[in-house]
C-alpha positions in Angstrom: 0.0 0.0 0.0 1.1 3.5 -0.8 0.0 6.7 1.1 -0.1 9.9 -1.0 -0.9 13.1 0.9 -2.8 15.9 -0.8 -2.9 19.3 0.8 -4.7 22.5 -0.2 -6.3 25.3 1.7 -4.5 24.1 4.9 -6.2 20.8 4.9 -4.6 17.3 4.3 -6.4 14.6 2.4 -4.9 11.2 1.7 -4.9 8.6 -1.1 -4.4 5.0 0.0 -3.4 3.1 -3.1 -3.4 -0.7 -3.3 -3.3 -3.1 -6.1 -7.1 -3.5 -5.9 -8.4 0.1 -5.3 -7.6 3.7 -4.4 -9.3 5.1 -1.3 -9.5 8.8 -0.7 -9.7 10.0 2.9 -11.9 13.1 3.1 -13.5 15.2 0.3 -12.3 18.8 0.0 -13.8 22.2 0.6 -17.1 23.2 -1.1 -16.7 24.8 -4.5 -13.1 23.6 -4.9 -13.4 20.7 -7.4 -11.2 22.6 -9.8 -8.4 22.9 -7.2 -8.8 19.3 -6.3 -8.5 18.1 -9.9 -5.5 20.4 -10.5 -3.8 19.0 -7.5 -4.3 15.4 -8.8 -2.8 16.4 -12.2 0.2 18.0 -10.5 1.0 14.7 -8.7 0.2 12.6 -11.8 -2.8 10.8 -10.3 -5.8 10.2 -12.6 -9.2 10.9 -11.2 -10.4 7.6 -12.7 -8.0 5.7 -10.5 -9.8 6.8 -7.3 -12.4 4.1 -6.7 -13.8 5.0 -3.2 -13.8 7.7 -0.6 -14.9 8.3 2.9 -15.4 11.4 5.1 -13.9 11.5 8.6 -16.7 13.8 9.6 -19.3 16.0 7.9 -17.8 19.5 8.2 -17.3 21.7 5.1 -13.5 21.2 4.8 -13.9 17.4 4.9 -17.2 16.8 3.1 -17.6 19.8 0.8 -17.0 17.8 -2.5 -18.9 14.7 -1.5 -21.6 15.1 -4.2 -19.2 16.1 -6.9 -17.0 13.1 -6.3 -20.1 10.8 -6.3 -21.2 12.5 -9.6 -17.7 11.6 -11.0 -18.3 7.9 -10.2 -16.3 7.6 -7.0 -18.1 5.4 -4.5 -18.9 7.0 -1.1 -18.4 4.9 2.0 -20.5 6.0 5.0 -20.6 4.5 8.5 -24.2 4.1 9.7 -23.5 6.3 12.7 -22.6 9.2 10.3 -26.0 9.2 8.5 -27.6 11.8 10.8 -24.8 14.3 10.3 -25.0 14.4 6.5 -28.1 16.7 6.3 -26.7 18.9 9.1 -23.7 19.9 6.9 -25.9 22.3 5.0 -26.1 24.7 8.0 -22.3 25.3 7.8 -22.1 25.9 4.0 -21.9 29.5 2.6 -24.3 29.9 -0.4 -21.6 31.5 -2.6 -19.5 28.3 -2.6 -21.9 26.6 -5.1 -22.0 23.5 -2.9 -23.9 20.5 -4.1 -26.1 19.0 -1.5 -25.3 15.4 -0.7 -27.7 12.7 -2.0 -27.0 9.1 -1.1 -27.6 6.7 -4.0 -27.7 3.0 -4.7 -23.9 3.1 -5.1 -23.4 4.6 -1.6 -21.8 2.0 0.6 -23.2 2.1 4.1 -21.3 0.1 6.7 -21.3 -0.5 10.4 -17.9 -0.3 12.1 -18.0 -4.0 12.6 -18.6 -4.7 8.9 -15.8 -2.4 7.8 -12.9 -4.8 8.1 -14.2 -7.3 5.5 -15.2 -4.5 3.1 -11.7 -2.8 3.4 -10.1 -6.2 2.8 -11.8 -6.3 -0.6 -10.1 -3.0 -1.3 -6.7 -4.5 -0.4 -6.5 -2.8 3.0 -6.1 -4.5 6.4 -7.8 -2.4 8.9 -11.1 -1.0 10.1 -13.1 2.2 10.6 -13.7 3.1 14.2 -15.8 5.8 15.9 -13.5 8.4 17.4 -15.6 11.3 18.7 -14.1 14.3 20.4 -14.1 16.8 17.6 -17.6 15.9 16.4 -20.1 13.1 17.2 -19.8 11.6 13.7 -16.0 11.5 13.6 -14.5 8.3 12.5 -10.9 7.2 11.9 -9.5 4.6 9.5 -7.1 2.4 11.5 -4.7 0.1 9.6 -3.2 -3.0 11.1 0.2 -1.6 10.3 -0.3 1.1 12.9 -1.4 4.1 10.8 -4.6 6.0 11.7 -6.3 8.7 9.5 -8.0 10.8 12.1 -9.6 13.8 10.5 -9.9 16.6 13.1 -9.4 14.5 16.2 -6.8 16.6 18.0 -3.3 15.2 18.1 -1.9 14.5 21.6 -0.5 17.7 23.2 -3.0 20.0 21.5 -5.0 21.9 24.1 -8.4 20.1 24.4 -9.5 21.1 27.9 -11.2 18.3 29.8 -12.7 16.4 26.9 -13.4 12.8 28.0 -14.4 11.8 24.4 -11.0 12.7 23.1 -9.3 10.6 25.8 -11.6 7.7 25.1 -10.8 8.0 21.3 -7.1 8.0 22.1 -7.6 4.9 24.2 -9.3 3.1 21.3 -6.5 4.0 19.0 -3.9 2.9 21.5 -5.7 -0.4 22.0 -5.6 -1.0 18.2 -1.9 -0.6 18.0 -1.8 2.9 16.4 1.7 4.3 16.2 1.4 7.0 13.5 -1.4 9.6 13.1 -2.4 11.2 9.8 -4.4 14.3 10.8 -6.2 16.7 8.5 -4.4 19.9 9.8 -0.9 20.7 11.0 2.2 18.5 10.7 1.7 15.0 9.1 2.4 12.3 9.9 3.0 12.5 13.6 3.9 9.8 16.1 1.1 8.7 18.4 2.3 9.3 22.0 -0.7 10.0 24.2 
């Protein structure tokens, strides 16, 4: 597996490339499909090679291009616990961004966290999706058996979080799964996981 970071507008996205599929972690800012496609061209990745994507949480900088990517034929993976958050995204979107509202289709892949391992195996990835609240109730992380975790906006250890029990619980889950390296959406990347 190869990890290719993509960064624009101070947000990191990641391509996980295997011999079976290419999975995109997170889906860009609203109204930025041109920037996203330009970034892919600059790193010589074809849009057609991206087979699936998931959103770590439904905030504008992570889910803004969700419908555009679906319209381009990339299959959206959603955990069932995230479904209530999708319609709430609209409240955070500025009208001038030309954001396309998200519509789940027959091609949308809805999984439970428990089902995620077998599905990811079919994409050539050994790992699972886990619920990691603390930043938002719908936050999930992709945790690979090799110790990498793609965590969205879950704060990295050492970032001031106040007395947030959910963040500590999410760290404990990641630690129990053998995570050693974090791939956050903002700031330095990757970072060692030392809670």
